[in-house]
N, C-alpha and C positions, 0 to 999 in steps of 0.2 A: 913411347920411351920416356922415362922420367927425366925431368929437367932439374931435379934437386940433387945437389952434391952432398954426400953423406957427411963429409967433414964440416961443411958450412951449416948443414942442418944441425949437427951436434953443437956447434958453436952458438947457433941461434937459440937452441933449447937451453943451454947453459946460461946464456944472457937473460932469457925470459925468467928462468928459475931465480937467478940472482936478483932481478927486479922485484919479483914477488917476495923474496926473503928480506930485501931491503925495506919494502913497504911495511911488512909485518914487524920488522925490528923498530922502525921509526914510530909506528903506531902502538908498539908494545902489546901486540896481539900474540899470545903464546901458542901458535900452531905451526911454528917453523919446522919442527921435526915432522909433524904430520904431512906438511906440504912436500918435504924432501922424500919421505917414504912413499907418498902417493906417486910422485914422478918416477922414482926408482922402480916401484912396482909396475907402473904402466910400461916403462921401457922393457923390463924383463918379460912381462906378459905379451907385449906386442911383438917382440922378437920371437918368442916361442910360437905365438899364433902364426906369424909370418912363415916360419919354418914348416909348421903343420899344414897350413893352407897350400904352400908350394908343393908339398908332398901329395896332397889331395888332388891338386891340379894335374900332377903327373900320373896319378892312380885314381881315376874316376870311381873305382869300386869302393874307395874309402869315404865317399861323400855321406853315405848313410851312417857310417860309424861316427864321423865327425859331428853330424847334426844330432845324432843320438846322445853323444856326450854333452853337447850344448843344451839340449832339452833337459837332460838330467840335472845339469848345473842350474838351469833356469828354474826348474821345479823346486829344487832345494832352496834356492834364494827366495822364491815367493813364499814357500811354506814358512821359512824363518821370519819373513817380514809380516806375514799374516798372524803367525803364532798359533796355527791350527794343529800342529803336531804331525808326526810322520804317518799316523793312521789315515789322515786325509790327503796325503801327498798324491795318491793316484787321482783324486778329484781335481786338484790344482793342476797336475801334469796334463790331465785330459783337456782342461780348459785351454791351456797354453798350446798344446799340440793341435787341437781342432781349430783354434783361432789362426795359428800360423799356417796350417795346411790349407785352410780355406783361401787365404790370400795367395799363397805361393802357387797352388794348383790352378787357380783362376788365371793368374798372369801367364803361366807357362802354357795352359790350354789354349789361350787366345793367340799364342804365337808372339806376344809382345817381347818375350825374352827367349833365347834359345835354350834347349835342354842340354846344356854343357856345364861341367863343373865350374868353369870360370865365371859363369853367370848365376847358376843356382846357388852356389855357396855364399857369395857376398849378399845376394838378395835375401835368401832364406835366413841368414844370420841376423840381419837387421830386423826382419819380421819376427823371429823368435824372441829377440830382445824386447821388441815392442809389446808382444803378447805377455811376456813376463812382467813388464812394468805395469800393464793394465790389470793383470791378475793380482799383483801385489797391492796396488792402490785400491782397487775395488774390494778385495777381500779384507784388507786392513781397515778401510773406512767402515765397512759394514760391521765388522767385529766390534770396533770401538763404539759405534752408534748403538748397536744392540746392547752392549754392556752398560752404556750410559742410560738408556731408556728402557731398561728391562721391564719396568712396570707396565709399559705399553704392550710388550710382547706377552706378558702374563695375562693381561686383560683379554687379548685375542684368544689365547689358549683356553681361558676360562669359559668362553662362549662356544668352544668347539672347533676353533680354527686349527689347522695342522701347523707344525713348526715352520714349514715353508711359507704358508699363508701369513703367519704371524710376523714373519720377517720380510715379507715382500716389499713393503714400503721402504724399508731401510736399504734393500737391495737396489731398487730403482734409483734412489738418491746416490748410492755408492757408485753405480755405473756412470751416472751423469758427471759426478765429480772426477772419476778416474779418467774420463775421456777429455777433460778440459785441456791437458797438455797437448794431446794429439790434435784436437780441433784448432787450438791456438797456433800450433806449429804449422799446420796446413794452411791456415788462413793468412799467416804472416810471412809465408815463404816468398822470398824475392823482394818483399816490401820492407820488412824489419830485419830479416836475416837472410843469408845465403846458406842453405842447408849443406851438410857435410858431403853428400853424394855429388851435389852440383859442383862444389869447390874442387873435390877430388878429381872429377872428370875433366874439369877445365885445366887443372894442373897436369893431368895426364895427357893433354893434347886434344881432347874432344872439342867439338864445336859448341858454342853456347846453346844452339838448338838441340843438339844431341844430349847435352847435360841436363837441359830443362825437361826433355822427354823422360829420361831415366829417373830424374828426381820426382817428377809427378807420379810415376809408377810406384816409387818407394813410398811417397806420402800417402797415396790412395791405398796401397797395400797395408801400410801401418794402421791407417784408420779402420780399415775393414777387419784386420786381425785383432786389433785392440778392442773393437766393439764386441766381436764374437767372444773373445777371451774373457772380457769383463762380465758380460751377460751370463756366460756359462759358470764362471767362478761364483757369482752370488747365488745362482740357482742350485749349484751343487753343494754349496756350503750352508744354504738356508736351513735344511733339516737339522744340521749339527748346531748351528747358532741358535735355533729356536727351541732346542731341547734342554740345554743346560746354560745357565747364565755365564757368559765368558767374562774373564777378568780384563778390565781395560788396560791398554798398553801405555797409557799416559803416565 
């Protein structure tokens, strides 16, 4: 049972937004409107998502539909971030789906989490989000590096390398860079920060041991999903990036 009173929560959010606006005003940083819009948008989106998830919890048959919509949105976001165009959306979507599925199925198959909508939806949602981030970071980094060092790609092509082979070095570097946030988040959990799932479970009444166990599952799942998604993204985009010089997004 939640221990948070809605009225007090709303008051706290208003106070925190006010503090942020005050700091921006004093420092004469002109992003106050952006900050207000961001909070308002978050509030609307979270209320909408809460209603949808409540419906999914009551109708488990809606889990696949909900996750399908989430994957479609994640794919569209990554495609826009990478700048690869709608033609390659299936490649990016496949990388996200395979990465997320690998982690979710592994956790459920081991019995670490129950096959219930109340556990599958929140866990899978975080994993899909992580896969999207990894695909965006890896694909975007690889695209920019290939555009900047196109001469190196042409040199490989000139001696008979395939487009994928010509961009493989850039792909490996892009994957390594894309995984930095996930590795740092995992390494610093509990020492530098208390991750969201851990805090949420504690606020919901779970014991510290239970919160730590679930959080470790989430962190390990994110690391696995992001690794697979990043690797697949650069491999699937390699032939495209090595065929025509991309335009840098800088």
